[in-house]
N, C-alpha and C positions, 0 to 999 in steps of 0.2 A: 712114582706118584708124587705130586707136588706137596701133599700134606703127609706128615709122618704118621704111619699106621699106629705107632705107639702113642702118639698124641691123641688120636681119635679114640683108641681104647681107653686111655686115661680119662678122656672127657666122659665117656659112657660110664666108667666106674665111678667117677666123681659124682655125677648126677644121681646114680642109683644108690651109692653108699650113703649119701647125705639126704636121701629122700626128697631131692629137688623135684622129681617127677610128681610126687604126691602133693607138693606145695603149689603146683600150677593151678591157677584159677580154672574152673571147669569149662567156662566158655572158651577160653584161649586154648585149652587142651583139645577141645572138640574141633576148633578151627584147624589146629596143627594136624590132627589126625585126618580130617576131611580133605585137606589140601595135599599133605605130604605122602601119606601111605599109598594112594593110588598111583603116585608118580613112580613107584618101584617098577610098575609095568612098563612105563615109558622108558625108564632106564634100561630095562631088559631089551626093549626094542632097539635102543641106541647101541647096545652091545651087539645085537645081531647085524645091524646096519654097518657098523665098523668092521665086523668080521667079514662081511661080504666085500667091502671095499678092499680089505687086505687080500682077499682071495682072488679078486678079479681086476684090481687096478694094475697099473703099469709103473714100474720103478720102485725099488726098495726104499728109497728115501721118502716116497709117498705112502707106500703100503705099510711098512713096518711100524711107524708111529700109530697107525690106525689100529693095530692089534693092541698096543699099549692102551690106547683110548678105549677100545672095546672092554678090556679087563678092568679099567677104571670105572666104566659105566656099570659093569657087573658088581663091582665093589659098592658103588652108590646104591644100587638096588638092594644089596644086602644091608647096608647101613639104614636105609629107609625101612626095611623089614624089622630090623632091631629096634628102631625108634617106635614103630607101631607096637611091637611086643612089650616094650618098656612102658609106654604110656597107656596102652589099651589092651594088652594081652592078645591072645589069638583071635578074639572077636574083632579087633581092629584090622587084622589082615583079611579076615572074611568080609568085613564091611568094605574095606578098600577094594577088594576084588570085585565085589558086587557093584560098587560105584563105577569102576572101570568098565565093566561089562554092560551095565544097564543105566547108570546114572546119567541124566540128561546133560549135565554140565560137562561130562567127560567124553561124550561121543565125538565131538569135533577133533579132539586130540587123539582119541583112539583111532579114528579114521585116518588121521595124518600119519600116525605110526604105521598102520597097516598098509597104507598106500606106499609108504617108503619101502616096505618089505618086498614089494614087487618092482621097484625101480631096478633097471639093469645097467644104467650108466654109472660107474663108480664115482665120477666127479660130480654128477648131479646129486647123487646120494650124499656125498660129502657136503655139498651146499645145503641140501634140505635138512640134514641132521646136525652136522657140526657147526655150520654157520647160522642158518636161519632159526631152527628150533631152539638149540642150546643158547643162541645169542639173545633170544627173547625170553625163554623160560627161566634161565638161571637168574638174571637180574630181577625179574618180577617175583619169583618165588623166594629166593634166598636173600635178596637185599630188601625189596619192597615189603614182602609179607613177613618174613622171619625177623629181619633186623629192624626195619622201620616201623612195623606194626606190632608184632607179637612181643619182641624184646622190651620195647619201651613201656609196655603195659604189664610187665611182670613175668614174661615167659622167656627170660634169657637162657633158661636151661635148653630150650629148643634150639637156640643159636649155637650152643655148645655141641649139641648132638649133630648139627648140620655144618659144622665148621669145615669139614673135609670138602663139601660141595662148593662152598664159597671160595676156598683156597684153590681148589682144582680148576674152577672156571677161570679165575684170575690168571692162572698160569697157562692153561691150555689155549685160551683165546689168542695168545701171542703166536702159537704154532698155526692155528687156523688162519689168522690174518696173513702170516708169512706165505702159506700155501696159496691163498687167494691172490695176494699181491703179485707173487711170482707168475702164476698162471695168467693173470690179467695183463701183465706187462709183456708177455711173450708175443702177442699178436692182437690186432684189432678184432678178428673173429672170436678169439678167446674171450676178450673183454665183453663183447656183445652178448655172447651166450651165457657168460657168468652173470651179467646184468639181468638178463631175462630170467634165468633160474632163481637168482637171489630175490628178485621182486615177487615172482610167483610164489615161492615157498615162504618168504617172510610175511607176505599178506595172509597166507593160510595159517601160519603159526600164530600171528597176532589174533586172528579171528578165533582160533582154537583155544587160546589162553584166556580170552576175555571172560567166559563164564566160570572158569576156574578161579581167576583172581576175584571175581565177584563173590565167591564163597567166603572170602576173608574181608575184602575191602568194601563190599557193597557198592554204593553209589559212587565211591571214589575210584572204582576200578577203571573206568574209562580214561580218567586223567592220568593215572599211573601207567596204563598201557600206552597212551599217546606219547608220554615222555620217554618211555623205554624204546618205542619204535623210532622216535626221532634220534635217540642216542645210537641205535643200531644203524640207521641210515648214515649218520655222521661217521661211524666206525667203518662202514663199508666204503664210503667216499675216500677215506684215507688209503684204502687198498686199490683205488682206481675203479671202483664199481659204484656207479651212481644209480640210485633207485628212488 
């Protein structure tokens, strides 16, 4: 894991022992709960997707890291559950599950995750989950919403509780980029199919994330999403994949 488990435990203990959770402004706490807790279900889906890739992909150098990735995503789901319990007790988990199952803002992302559960090409699933969805979700949620919106308004405790996610994405995107760059450079047919998959799934990921980002950023969500989509396209272009 890119982030030290001891550091994450220390962050949770620091926030709880000093009562920083109780000092959070109520409106910011509600935004954090509304946005972050339902994402534990998306992280569980990511765990399942990477487990499938590990089971049905070809080549240990490709499949074995996906199992590490799967377990990291399970850890992220657990940390989001702990965040919910700390900030809102068991009611927060119940509300988060209800939002995931029935909340209008969450249904595009829920459908995305469930559609990925029935993908049968390991590499397309890799693109859909590890490249497209993570590549748009993590910058939007943990940089735009947590760091740039919540923290500067007095909810820095939330950033401490989600430090693992930020560090994890910064490290694992290097591996994802390396896989895509290697596959794209092997042949033109490879590059073209990767280009097709990446465009298809990144368009869907962006559309799925917009109503979730609106829960925190309101009218500013469109601009934030547009900037992150542009950054994702620039990232993919460096891997030889133009979308």
